[in-house]
C-alpha positions as CSV (number, residue, x, y, z in Angstrom):
1,M,31.8,-10.8,-11.5
2,R,29.4,-13.5,-12.7
3,L,28.7,-14.9,-9.2
4,L,26.5,-12.7,-7.0
5,R,27.1,-13.3,-3.3
6,L,23.9,-12.9,-1.3
7,A,25.7,-11.3,1.7
8,E,27.0,-8.6,-0.6
9,T,24.0,-8.2,-2.9
10,P,21.3,-5.5,-2.2
11,F,17.7,-6.6,-2.0
12,P,16.2,-6.0,-4.5
13,L,19.1,-6.3,-7.0
14,D,20.4,-3.2,-8.6
15,V,20.2,-4.7,-12.1
16,E,22.1,-2.0,-13.9
17,A,25.0,-2.1,-11.4
18,A,25.1,-5.9,-11.4
19,F,25.3,-6.2,-15.2
20,G,26.9,-2.8,-16.0
21,R,24.1,-1.9,-18.3
22,S,20.3,-1.7,-18.6
23,G,18.3,-4.4,-20.5
24,P,15.5,-6.9,-20.1
25,L,16.0,-9.1,-17.0
26,V,15.5,-12.8,-17.6
27,L,15.7,-15.4,-14.9
28,E,16.4,-19.1,-15.2
29,I,15.6,-21.3,-12.1
30,G,17.7,-24.4,-11.8
31,F,20.2,-24.0,-14.7
32,G,22.2,-27.1,-14.0
33,D,25.6,-27.0,-15.8
34,G,24.8,-23.7,-17.5
35,R,24.2,-25.0,-21.1
36,H,20.7,-23.4,-21.4
37,P,21.5,-19.9,-20.1
38,A,24.7,-19.9,-22.2
39,M,22.6,-20.6,-25.3
40,L,20.1,-17.9,-24.3
41,A,22.9,-15.4,-23.7
42,R,24.4,-16.0,-27.2
43,A,21.0,-15.9,-28.9
44,H,19.9,-12.7,-27.0
45,P,23.0,-10.6,-26.2
46,E,20.7,-7.7,-25.2
47,W,19.2,-9.7,-22.3
48,N,20.5,-9.6,-18.7
49,L,20.3,-13.2,-17.6
50,L,20.1,-14.1,-13.9
51,G,20.4,-17.8,-12.9
52,A,19.3,-19.3,-9.6
53,E,20.6,-22.7,-8.6
54,V,20.9,-24.5,-5.2
55,S,23.7,-26.9,-6.1
56,S,27.2,-25.5,-5.5
57,A,28.7,-28.0,-7.9
58,S,26.3,-26.9,-10.7
59,V,27.1,-23.2,-9.9
60,W,30.8,-23.8,-10.4
61,R,30.4,-25.9,-13.5
62,A,28.2,-23.2,-15.0
63,L,30.7,-20.4,-14.1
64,R,33.5,-22.4,-15.8
65,R,31.3,-22.8,-18.9
66,F,30.5,-19.1,-19.1
67,K,34.2,-18.2,-18.7
68,R,35.3,-20.8,-21.3
69,E,32.6,-19.8,-23.8
70,G,33.1,-16.0,-23.3
71,V,29.5,-15.5,-22.0
72,E,29.4,-12.1,-20.3
73,N,25.7,-11.3,-19.9
74,V,24.9,-13.9,-17.2
75,R,25.0,-13.6,-13.4
76,V,24.3,-16.5,-11.1
77,V,23.3,-16.9,-7.4
78,R,23.2,-20.0,-5.2
79,A,19.7,-19.9,-3.9
80,T,16.2,-21.2,-4.5
81,G,14.1,-19.7,-7.3
82,A,11.4,-18.6,-4.9
83,F,14.0,-16.8,-2.7
84,V,15.5,-15.0,-5.7
85,V,12.2,-14.0,-7.2
86,R,11.1,-12.5,-3.8
87,N,14.3,-10.9,-2.7
88,L,16.5,-10.1,-5.7
89,V,14.0,-9.3,-8.4
90,P,12.6,-5.7,-8.4
91,R,8.8,-5.3,-8.6
92,R,7.6,-5.7,-12.2
93,G,11.3,-6.1,-13.1
94,L,11.3,-9.4,-14.9
95,F,10.8,-9.9,-18.6
96,R,10.8,-13.7,-18.7
97,V,11.4,-16.8,-16.5
98,Y,12.6,-20.2,-17.6
99,V,12.0,-23.4,-15.5
100,N,13.4,-26.5,-17.2
101,F,12.9,-30.0,-15.8
102,P,12.4,-29.0,-12.1
103,D,12.3,-31.6,-9.4
104,P,8.7,-32.9,-9.7
105,W,8.6,-34.2,-6.1
106,P,6.3,-37.1,-7.3
107,K,5.2,-38.4,-3.9
108,K,2.0,-36.8,-2.8
109,R,3.3,-35.9,0.7
110,H,6.1,-34.0,-0.9
111,Q,4.1,-31.9,-3.4
112,G,4.3,-28.9,-1.1
113,R,7.9,-28.6,-2.1
114,R,7.2,-28.1,-5.7
115,L,8.2,-24.7,-7.1
116,L,5.2,-24.2,-9.4
117,R,2.4,-23.9,-6.9
118,A,-0.2,-21.1,-6.5
119,P,1.8,-19.2,-3.8
120,F,4.8,-18.9,-6.2
121,F,2.6,-17.8,-9.1
122,R,1.1,-15.1,-6.9
123,L,4.5,-13.9,-6.0
124,L,5.7,-14.1,-9.6
125,S,2.8,-12.0,-10.8
126,T,4.2,-9.0,-8.8
127,R,7.7,-9.4,-10.2
128,L,6.9,-10.0,-13.9
129,A,6.5,-6.9,-16.1
130,D,3.2,-6.5,-17.9
131,G,3.2,-9.1,-20.7
132,G,6.0,-11.1,-19.0
133,A,5.8,-14.9,-19.0
134,L,7.2,-18.1,-17.5
135,Y,8.4,-20.8,-19.8
136,F,8.1,-24.3,-18.4
137,T,9.4,-27.6,-19.8
138,T,9.2,-31.0,-18.1
139,D,9.1,-34.7,-18.8
140,H,6.7,-35.3,-15.9
141,A,3.1,-35.3,-17.1
142,E,1.5,-35.1,-13.7
143,Y,3.6,-32.1,-12.6
144,F,2.8,-30.5,-16.0
145,A,-0.9,-30.7,-15.3
146,F,-0.5,-29.7,-11.7
147,A,1.4,-26.5,-12.5
148,Q,-1.3,-25.4,-15.0
149,E,-4.0,-26.0,-12.5
150,E,-2.1,-24.1,-9.8
151,A,-1.6,-21.1,-12.1
152,R,-5.2,-21.1,-13.1
153,K,-6.3,-21.1,-9.5
154,T,-4.7,-17.7,-9.0
155,G,-6.6,-16.1,-11.9
156,L,-3.4,-14.2,-12.7
157,F,-2.0,-16.2,-15.7
158,R,-3.1,-17.4,-19.1
159,V,-1.6,-20.8,-20.0
160,E,-0.7,-21.8,-23.5
161,V,0.6,-25.3,-24.3
162,A,3.1,-25.5,-27.1
163,P,6.0,-27.7,-28.4
164,P,9.2,-27.4,-26.3
165,P,11.7,-24.9,-27.7
166,P,14.7,-26.6,-29.2
167,E,17.2,-25.1,-26.7
168,A,15.2,-26.6,-23.8
169,L,15.8,-30.0,-25.3
170,A,19.5,-29.5,-25.8
171,T,20.6,-29.7,-22.2
172,K,22.5,-32.7,-20.7
173,Y,19.5,-34.4,-19.1
174,A,17.0,-33.6,-21.9
175,L,19.3,-35.3,-24.4
176,K,19.7,-38.3,-22.1
177,W,15.9,-38.6,-21.5
178,K,15.2,-38.1,-25.2
179,E,17.4,-41.2,-25.9
180,A,15.4,-43.1,-23.3
181,G,12.2,-42.3,-25.2
182,R,10.6,-40.0,-22.7
183,R,7.9,-37.5,-23.7
184,F,8.4,-33.8,-23.1
185,Y,5.8,-31.1,-22.2
186,H,5.9,-27.4,-22.5
187,A,3.7,-24.4,-21.5
188,V,4.0,-20.7,-21.4
189,F,2.3,-18.9,-18.5
190,Y,1.5,-15.3,-19.5
191,K,0.9,-12.7,-16.7
192,T,-2.7,-11.3,-17.0
193,G,-3.1,-9.9,-13.5
194,E,-1.2,-9.1,-10.3
195,A,-1.6,-10.2,-6.7
196,F,-2.4,-7.5,-4.1
197,A,0.2,-8.8,-1.6
198,A,3.4,-6.8,-1.4
199,F,5.8,-9.7,-0.8
200,P,8.6,-7.5,0.6
201,P,12.2,-8.9,0.7
202,I,13.4,-10.7,3.8
203,E,14.6,-8.4,6.6
204,R,18.4,-8.3,6.9
205,W,21.1,-6.6,9.0
206,N,24.7,-5.6,8.5
207,D,25.8,-5.9,12.1
208,V,26.9,-9.1,13.8
209,P,24.4,-10.5,16.2
210,H,26.0,-11.4,19.6
211,A,25.8,-11.3,23.3
212,I,28.3,-10.7,26.2
213,L,27.9,-13.1,29.1
214,E,29.6,-13.8,32.5
215,G,30.6,-17.2,33.7
216,S,32.8,-20.1,32.7
217,L,32.9,-21.6,29.2
218,P,31.2,-24.9,29.0
219,A,33.0,-27.9,27.5
220,P,32.0,-29.2,24.1
221,E,30.9,-32.4,25.7
222,A,28.2,-30.5,27.5
223,F,26.5,-29.6,24.2
224,H,23.4,-31.4,22.9
225,K,21.5,-30.6,19.8
226,V,19.1,-27.6,20.2
227,V,16.0,-27.1,18.1
228,H,14.7,-23.5,18.3
229,P,11.5,-22.8,16.4
230,F,10.5,-19.2,15.8
231,A,7.8,-17.4,13.8
232,G,8.6,-18.2,10.1
233,G,11.2,-20.8,10.6
234,T,13.5,-23.0,12.7
235,A,17.1,-22.7,13.9
236,V,18.9,-25.9,14.8
237,L,22.2,-25.9,16.7
238,L,23.7,-29.1,15.4
239,E,27.1,-29.7,17.1
240,A,29.9,-28.0,19.0
241,A,33.6,-28.3,18.6
242,R,36.5,-26.9,20.6
243,R,37.9,-23.5,19.3
244,L,41.6,-23.1,19.9
245,P,43.1,-21.6,21.9
246,Q,40.0,-21.3,24.0
247,G,36.3,-21.4,23.2
248,L,33.7,-23.2,21.1
249,Y,32.5,-23.3,17.6
250,V,28.8,-24.2,17.2
251,F,27.4,-25.2,13.8
252,A,23.8,-24.4,13.0
253,R,21.2,-24.7,10.3
254,V,18.6,-21.9,9.8
255,E,15.5,-22.4,7.6
256,E,13.1,-19.5,6.9
257,E,11.1,-18.1,3.9
258,E,12.6,-20.3,1.1
259,L,16.1,-19.7,2.6
260,A,18.3,-22.3,4.3
261,Q,21.7,-21.3,5.6
262,H,24.4,-23.1,7.5
263,V,26.0,-20.7,9.9
264,L,29.0,-20.8,12.2
265,L,28.6,-19.5,15.7
266,E,31.3,-19.0,18.3
267,V,31.8,-18.7,22.1
268,R,35.0,-17.2,23.3
269,E,36.6,-15.1,26.0
270,S,36.8,-11.4,25.2
271,A,37.9,-8.3,27.0
272,H,34.3,-7.6,28.1
273,G,33.3,-11.2,29.1
274,V,32.2,-14.3,27.2
275,Y,31.4,-13.4,23.6
276,A,28.6,-15.6,22.0
277,G,27.5,-14.8,18.4
278,L,27.9,-15.2,14.7
279,R,31.3,-15.9,13.2
280,R,31.5,-14.3,9.8
281,F,32.2,-17.2,7.5
282,G,31.0,-17.9,4.0
283,D,28.1,-16.1,2.3
284,V,25.8,-15.7,5.3
285,I,22.9,-13.2,5.3
286,V,22.1,-11.8,8.7
287,T,18.3,-12.5,8.8
288,P,15.8,-12.9,11.6
289,G,16.6,-16.6,11.6
290,V,20.3,-16.0,12.1
291,R,19.6,-13.7,15.0
292,Q,17.3,-16.5,16.4
293,A,20.2,-19.0,16.1
294,V,22.3,-16.6,18.3
295,A,19.4,-16.4,20.7
296,A,19.3,-20.2,20.9
297,L,23.0,-20.3,21.6
298,V,22.7,-17.7,24.3
299,G,19.8,-19.7,25.8
300,W,21.9,-22.8,25.9
301,L,24.7,-20.9,27.6
302,E,22.3,-19.6,30.2
303,A,21.2,-23.1,30.9
304,E,24.8,-24.0,31.5
305,G,25.0,-21.3,34.2
306,L,26.2,-18.2,32.4
307,S,24.4,-14.9,32.8
308,V,23.8,-12.2,30.1
309,K,25.4,-8.8,30.5
310,K,24.4,-7.4,27.1
311,R,22.4,-8.6,24.1
312,S,22.9,-7.3,20.5
313,Y,20.5,-9.3,18.4
């Protein structure tokens, strides 16, 4: 299966099991429609290519391309690059990383959202093998200079500026911007040291977080948006809808450690009382933030007059 579902994927990734073989692990962050990883896969059939992309539409376009072109040595995951590096990549398990034309977040107040900042380079230093490198191509001169300075601040990388490789300029947007006369910039960041921090994967559980309560189910109209901050993130209960034949669905967004998840919670009658907890739906990882979303839901129900009999989160 070319698509790795986070809920079913071990942290860190068992590379040999995922690809059915051993081989150098190469990561591309933000692969768009899949042209670049497809080119790399054909040029380097011995590589195990892992792609990280946040856009669902891009993931499905890339998967269709890989199937159409017979590309077998690529696996993709819908997640941010920083999340994948921290949680899926084994320590010193990466041979190479490609970052082509990432969002430059040009406004100064948004620069904290850029991928290529010092915290990411420190994390990456623990995941790259000795001699491993990150290949960066962009059309944004200021971000190009910014990324080099951030890497140098860590003291863990040697930066070499070079012409962009041809394959980096053969993607959809690179071709479009080339026609528009834009200039391109390229650098290779070679690992020379390693951060002392461990950067362990995010904690996760296999059980379903929930609580059993006593009392009457509130009406959906009683619900108002709940913002629940916790150490390391925020859980927001966004809206409630009636669950037939009886109960509520509550939609939530959880943000923590480079991971954002939309989760479905439910409140319903059960043989033991009122059940409130996670509804298994989609590719949800049960993280501390998801457990906190359930805690926020239970807190709202308590405010509506229900009492807790049992907590399992």
